[in-house]
C-alpha positions, 0 to 999 in steps of 0.5 A: 424611557430607555430604563423602562423599555430596554432596546431589542435587537432582532437576530434576523432581518428581512431581505428588504431591510437588509438591502436598505440597511434599515433596522428590522423588527423581525416580525412577519411582516416586519414594521417596515414592510407593513408600512410600505406594503411590500412582501416580507421575506427572510433568507434561510438562517445561516450558522455563525462561522467559527473563528479561523484562529480556532482551526489554525490553533488545532490543526497541525502546522504540517498540513499541506495547503492544496492537493489531496488534503482537501479530501479530509475536512478541517473540522474532523482534525479540529475535533480530534485534536480538541478531544486529545487536549481534553483527555491527555491520558487518552491522547498518549494512547491514540498518538501511539496508535497513529504512529503505529498506523503510519509505520505500517504504511511504508508507502507513505514514507516519502510523503511524510518526509515532504511534509516535514521538510516543506509543508507548503511545497510538499508533493501531493500524497501518493504511493511510491512503488505500489506495484510495477505499474499498470499493464501497458498495451503494445502500440502494434496491438492497440488497434486490435482492442474492441471499441468501448461503447457507452452501453453495457458490454455484451457478456461473452464466455471464455470458450469464445475468447481463447482455445482449450489448448491456450487455456491449458498452457496459461493454467500451467504457467499459473501453477508454475509461478503463482501457485507457489505463493498463492496456494488455494486452487486444486491443480487437478480440479482446474484441469478437469474443469477446463476439459469439461467446460470446452466439451460442454461449449458445443451444447446450447444449454451449457454454452452460456456463461457460468460462475466458474468462468470467472475462475478460469478467466482469472487463471488465464489472466494470471498466465498472461501476466506472468508470461508477457510484459505487455498486455494483449487484447485477449487478456483485456477480454478475459479481465472484462468477462470476469469483472462482469460475472463477479459484479453481477454476483454482488447484486445477486439475491442468493448466497455467493458460491465457492466459485464466485468467492474464488473468482474474487480472490483471483480478481483482488490478487490481480488488481494488487499487481496491476491496478490502482491502490483504491481499486485493489482495496475495494476489491479486497474489502468486497472479498471479505464481505463475500467470505462472510456471506458464504460462511467461509470464515466458519468451520463446516461443523458450525451449524451456521456454516451448514445452513449457508452451504444449503443456501448456496446455489447449485453448480451448473453443468453435468452431474460429474461437474456438480460432484466436483463443485460439491466436493470443493464446496464442502472441502474444509481445506479449500474453505480455509485457504480461501479465507486465508487468502482473503485475510492476507490480501485485505490486511496488507492492502489496508496496511499499505494504504493506512486504511481500515481492514475488514475483521470478521468477528466470530470466525471459527475457521482453523488455519490451513494445514500443509499443502496436500499432495493433490495441490502440488505439481508432480515434478516438485522435489521435496523441500530441504527445509520444513515447508512453510507457506504464506498462511504461516505469516498471517497471525504475525501480520494481523497482530501488527494492527494497532487498533486490534484488541491487544496492540503489541509493545516493544518486547512483543515486536522484537519477539515477532521480528525474531520469529519472522527472521527464523523462518526459512523460505526457498521460494522467491515470492515467499522471501519477498513476503517475509521481507515485507513483513520484516520491514513493517515490524522494523518500522514499528520498532523505530516508531515505538523506540526511535533512539533505541536501536536493535542489537547488533546481531538482530540488525545483521539478520535484518540486513541479511534478509533484506539482501535475500529479498533483493536477490529474490526480486532480481530473479523474479524480474528475470523470469517475468514474475511481476509480483507487487513486492518486486517493486515495493520491497526494494524501494522500502529497503532503500528507505530503511537502509538510509534510516539505519545509516550504518556502514553495513546498511550503506554497503547494501544500498548499491544492491538495492538501487541496482535491483530498482534499476533492473525492475525499471528496465524490465517494466518501464512504467511511469510509477517505476520511473517515479519510484526510482527517481525518488529513491535516487533523490533520497540518496543524493540528499543523504550524501549532501548531508554527509558531505556537510558533516564532513566539512564541519569536522574538517573545519574543526580540525583545521582551526585546532591543528596548531594546538594539536602539535606536541610542545617539544616539537617546536622546530617541526611545528611549521613543517607540520602546519604546512603539511596539514595545510597542504593536506587540507587544501588537497582534501578540499580540492578532492571534495570539490572535484567530485561535487562538481562532477556529481552536480553536473553529471548526476544532480542536474535533474534535481534543479526542478525538484529543489525549486518545488522543495527548496529546503530538502538539503536540510532534512533530518532522516531521524525524523523520516519514520516519525513524522506526525501526520493527521490520521486517518491519512487523506486520499493518497493520490489515488 
């Protein structure tokens, strides 16, 4: 009977057969339910779970078990690794792209270090020294803030927040400190629009909110940011007013105007200096999409750009105001500078986070020319060197994208590094931008060729520019200029100096830590305290490794001291041996005493960190820049 009728096994069982642990025929109803008269029901079919060994075999061993790692599904990493195993030729190229992306994201250094040392106890992924930290409200002024309601806030106008005299003062601060680096606003037009806006506020028609209010609110917010270390209620109201206006523009049906795009540039730049990484990245991506919608990535001679200009909503205000708005809309230099600012912000925010940047295909806009006289302050002295702006670094920055059409190899990166070092900036903010680009290129060079150091001349120039960047950061802190590079560049300089690890680099380490300490003293925020403590920890661990190497060398000399004595000085051998023994004991005592002092006075706070990461003393800084982390990176603690 078994030979003529093979046994059939149903792949599904009804709920009644499952509860009674009976064999189910799989029918509808099944044989058991038909005999008992019960209702036959089947649960939804579940997919068979794959073996966990397949995932564990394909996932890297450094993947953390908790924290933000859960944001990336395991199946994505498993599929990516399986594809890499199936095509080894493509794997080498994708691996190089991954290393390049990680090298671009300098803020991920410490996380990659923690994953390499102890994956189970590594701290959650976060960005160190992203900026000086979020703006903190003075306790004496906290009561003046308006209460937050659950409903949408009532929009207000800038003329009801600050006076015209205060607006002019804040605009002067903006052009004194911010415009030297972010040169995209016309000074004369800004002050003209300020006068017109406050004169029209008396009219009931013109007293309502206007698109250009977002620009004025952004300029005023920067004025407070670069003149006060703590936020005040008026700055909060300005930020909220600009945010409401700009958020409306995203949902509007018409083409965004130049005023709206300018307001978004100011918003993205302000968030880069004060907000979280995710908020800044989202604002920069939105800005790039608005640039495309407004056609600012196209030259005015392009027919498509002309159509977008005709579709742009007219400016509000009087006839003179409309003439100024039309002039700014059709000005090719203004359009190029707005596009250049958007590219700069989105490129570097994406690089720092290790995320994708927005690339506008078919862009025909030319690079901005030199700063016209109308954009420069009247008191500005002629530069001693050829004037170079932020936009000169844009092509070099965008070429660092390894996912681009032509990724750079080792010779091209060395050429790019030389080109960056050849530039000579006098403005401190531009020096920091130059230094940040230089550090990124250096990390890429190490990622491609970790065992092939740069030439001595090129490395000396790298250290010299790093020293200039540190001096520029200290000067900007003293003058209340909280650029994000003020925190980011000194921290990355510390990491790079520890990776270079020669006498000249270690000699510059004290200057880098002094700069971080001054930034922390000026902006005592949780993010700055964390960045300074992390840099201190890295130096302490580096010192411990050096001491271990010194003790190993001393032990070799002690063991071989007898054989090193000359053969014809047998009579002097006991004396030499005794002398060397005394010197060794004295050296051990001298090494032990500082160790005790350092451990008691400086390293006492490291105990808790060593408990969380017990193997930190065994880390290898050569792997500091080369840790393999799955790409794309998980959410970096934001």
